[in-house]
N, C-alpha and C positions, 0 to 999 in steps of 0.2 A: 361569244359564239361568232362564227365566221359570217353569218347572215348580216349581223349588225355592222360588221366591218365593211362588207360589200356595199350595203346601203349608205354608209358614211362616205365611202369613196365616191359613190354616185352623186350624193349631195354636194360634195366638194367640187366635183367636175362640173356639175350644173351651175353652181354658184360662180365658179371662175371661168365658165365657158371654155373648158379645156377637154381635150380628147382623153378618153379612158381606155387603156389597153384592154383588149379582149380577155375574157376569162375562159380558161380551159379547165373543166372539171373532169377528174378521172376517178374511176372506181371500177372494180372488177364486175360488180353486178350492174350492168348497163341499164337494165330495165328499171331498177330502183333508182339509179343515178338520174335517169331521164325524168322520172317522176319527181324526185327531189328538186331538180333544177327548174322544172315547170312550176312547182309549188313556190320556189324562191322568186321566180319571175312574177307570179301572181301576187305574192306579198309585196314586191317592189311596186307594181302598179297600184295596189291598195295604199301603200305608204305615201306615194306621191299624188294620189287622187288622179291617176291618169287612165285613159281608155285602153282596155285590153286589145282593142283592134290595132294597136300599134305594135303588135307582135308579129314578126315574120319568121316562119319556122320551116325547116326541112326536117321532117320527122324520120325517125329510124325505120329502115326497111332492109330488105335483102339486096336491093339494087344499089349499084355504085352511083355516085353523084358526078354527073358529067359537066363539062364546061358550059354547055348551053343552059343547064339547070342553074349553075352558079350565076351566069350573066343575067338571067331572068330574075333571080333572087336578089341580086345586088342592084338592079335598076332602082328599086325603092330607096336604097340607101343614099342616092344622090338627090333625092327630093327632100328639101328641108321642111320639117313638120312644124305646125303651130303648137304642138305639144312640147313638153320639156325634153322628151326623148322618144325614140322608138327602139325596140329591142329585136335583135336578129339572133336566132337560135338555130344551130345545126347540131342535131343529135348524131352521135357516132361518126365523127369526122374521119375515121379510118376508111370510110367508104368513098372519100374523095379520090378521084383519079389523080395522077401526078399533074396532069394538065389543069384540072379544075382547082387543085390546091394552089398551083402557081397563079391561076387567074384570081385567086382570093388574096394574094399576098399584099397588094397595094391597099386593099380595104382593111386588112388586119393591121397594117402599119399605120394607116391614117383613116380611121373609121368616120371621122367627123364628130364634133362635140355633141351632136344630137343623136348619135347612134351608139347603142350599147350592144356588145357582141358577147354571146354566151355559146360555148362549144362544149360538147361532151365526148368522151371516149373511154373505153375500158382500160386502156394501157397507154401511157405516154410514149412508150417505145414504138408504137404503131403510128405515131404522128411524125410527119416530116420535120426535120430540124429547122427548116426555114419558117415553119409555122410556130414551132416551140419558141423560137427566138423573139416572136412578136406577141406572146400572150403571157398572162399571169396564170401560173399553174396552181390549181387548188385540188389537193387530194381529198376528196369528199369524205372518205371513210374516216379521215382523221379530224375533219373540221366541222362538218355540218351535222354529223350524227349526235344526238343528244345523250351522250354518256355522262355519268355523274361521278365517276371515280377514275383516277389516273391509272389504276391497275388495269382497267379495261383497255385504255389506250395502248399500254405496253403489251398486253396480250395480243391485240389486233396487229400492232406494229410488228411484233415478233413473228406472228403467223404470216403476215403479208410479205415480209422479206425472207 
């Protein structure tokens, strides 16, 4: 399952004090996706016995995400924590304005080994190419959902494409 692989990557990056590329989760049901990613983050905090107060989040809404919002959000990323990590989550990154997306590029490229970045979006084609080049893309419908039979994967994959 993808969750174990993500946790394994996090363990490895913590052990080696290496930066981990941000994760971009995509799925057409954005509400379900955001719920699943928040659950994954909760599981990560439990797995590492870390405080959930180390989650910094921009929740999904109808408003676009402006440069000033990103700058305020990213200020916390420059402060090294005593915890093993802190997690930054932005739900529905297609709400980023072009200027705010550009303001995030350096952070996405070099988040710092103590920062884990999780992004969600319904469609990867709604994400700027400059962001896509800096993230690990995970199609949630294919990897996090608990299906038990390969035929279900094939049905969903055929329907999706």
